[in-house]
N, C-alpha and C positions, 0 to 999 in steps of 0.2 A: 495482592495485586501484582506481586513480583513475577510469579510463574507465568501468567498470561502475557505480561510484558516481555519476558525473556523468550517465550514462544514466538511472539510477534517479531522481536528483534532478529531471532534466528531465521524466521521465514522471510524477513526483509533483506537481510545482509547476505545470506548464503547464495541466493541466486545472482546477486550482483557480482560477486567475486567468482563463483564456480558454476553458475547456471547458464543454460542455453535458453533461447526463446521458447523452445518446445516444452520446457518445464515450468514456464511462468504460470499457467493456469493452476497447477498444483500449489504453488507458493501463494497465489492470490486466495485460494480456498483456505489454506492454513492461516493466513492473515485474518480472514473473515471469522474463522473459528476462535482465534485469539481475541479478536474484538468483541465477539459475542460473550466470551468468558469474562472479559473486562466489564461489559455492560451488566452482566448478572452480579458481579461482585460490587460494582459501583452503586447500584440501587439496592438499598437495604430491604425494601419490601416490594412485592410484585404489584404492578399496576398496569393500566392500559399502555402507559408510556413505555414502561420497561418491556412489556411483551412485544409491542410494535417495534421497538428498537432492536430487540434480539431477533425477531422474525425478519426484519429488513436486513440485518447483517448476515444472517444465515442464507436467506433465499436470494437476495439481490447480489450481495458481495461474495457469497460462498458458492452459489450454484449458477445463477444466470450469467454473471460477468465471466467466470472462468470458462463456462460453456461457449459463450460468444467469442472469447479470445481464442480458445482451442479451435473452434470452427474456422475462424479467420486464418489461423496459422495453417491449418490443413488445406484451405483453399488456395492461398497464394503466397504465403510468407516462406522464407527460408528458415526452417526450424533449427538449423545447426549454428546460427550465429550467436555469439555470446552477448549478454546484456551489456557488459562493459569489456573493452578490449583487454586481452590477457597479456599485458606487458607490465614491467616493473614500475614504470613511471606512473601509469594510471592507478596501480595498486597502492603505491606510496601516497599519492594524492588522496585516494579514498580512505586509507587508514588514518592519515593526518586529519582529514575532515571529520571522521568518526570520533577521534580523540578530542578534537576541538568542540564538537557538539556535546559530548558528555561533560567536558569541562564547563561549558556554558550552562548546561542543566544543573550541575552541582553548585555553580555560583549563584544560580537563581533561587534555589530552594535547598534547605538542609534536610528535609524529611522525605517521605515516600514519593511525592510527585517529581522529585528530581530525576529519578530514573525514567519516568514517562517523558519529561522534557528532553532528556538526553536521547531517548529513542526517536522522538519527533525531530529533533535537530539532526540526528544521524540520517533519518529518512529523507529529509529535505535536501541535505548535502548530497546523498547518494543519487537522488532523483536528478538533481542539477548536473551531477557528474555524468549520469547516463545520457541525459539529453544533450550534453555538450560533446560526448565522445562517440555516440552511436547514432547514425543517421537513418537506420532502418525504421520504417514506420511502425512495425510491430513492437520493437523494443521501446520506442518512444511512447506508444500507447500503454505498455506495461508500466513504464516510469510514471506516467500521469496517474494511472490507477493506484500505484504505490503512494503517490502524493495524496490522493483522496483518502486512502486508508490512514495516512499520517494525520490528516485533519481529524479523523474519527478518534485516533489515540489522544490527540490534544483535548478533545471533548471529555475524555474519560478522567482528566485531572481537574476539570471544572467543579467547583463545589455544588453548583446547581446545574442540572442538565439543560440543554437547549430545549425550548418549547417544541411541541409536537409539529407545528407547521414548519419550523426550521428543519427538523428531521425530514419531513416530507419533501421540502425543496432540495435538500442535499441528496436525497434518494433520486429525485428527478434529474438533477445535474449528473449524478453518477451514471444513471441509466443512459442518458443522452451521450455522455462521454464514451462509454463502452460501446453503445450501439453505433454511433457515428464513426468511431475509430475502427470498429470491426468491419463496418460497411466499406470504409475507404480502403482498408487493407485487402478486402475481398475483391475490390475492383482495381486491377492493376493499371488500367488505362487512365484512371483518375490519379493514382499515386505517382506514377512515373512520369 
């Protein structure tokens, strides 16, 4: 489970420090592929639950959400703004929060799930940092979608997966979030 977690961590942290808003759909798609990989590894045997979870991750989080965000960016958003300000102070805070998150994950568990808890903690910290330093609606939507993906990583460390109705409700919340956010970004008279 380490390789998909490392792919998820790379696709979550690289855009925060080095990415612009226009590259966010690519990173969201990579996160979805890493989440699907984790779902396949987490479930020992294939079942309806496993298949529906993987399909939801690939279709909703890997195709539909990046497409809607890309469409909103093309319609109205400024694609060249960074997700997080490129200054030494923000980077120092971000790096300190990542170190603290992995320290928290290591203290919580001594085996494999510690990396997953560190990744979730780092994602939550980075999302809060993006939300507090960037007021652009598109960057804030990307941050919220990153948070939703961190929730899915948290589920990957649970010994028993959430029931299918919970997955369905999380999918509905995710689709409503990306749909409403994309609609608001695409309508400048509402956002401004």
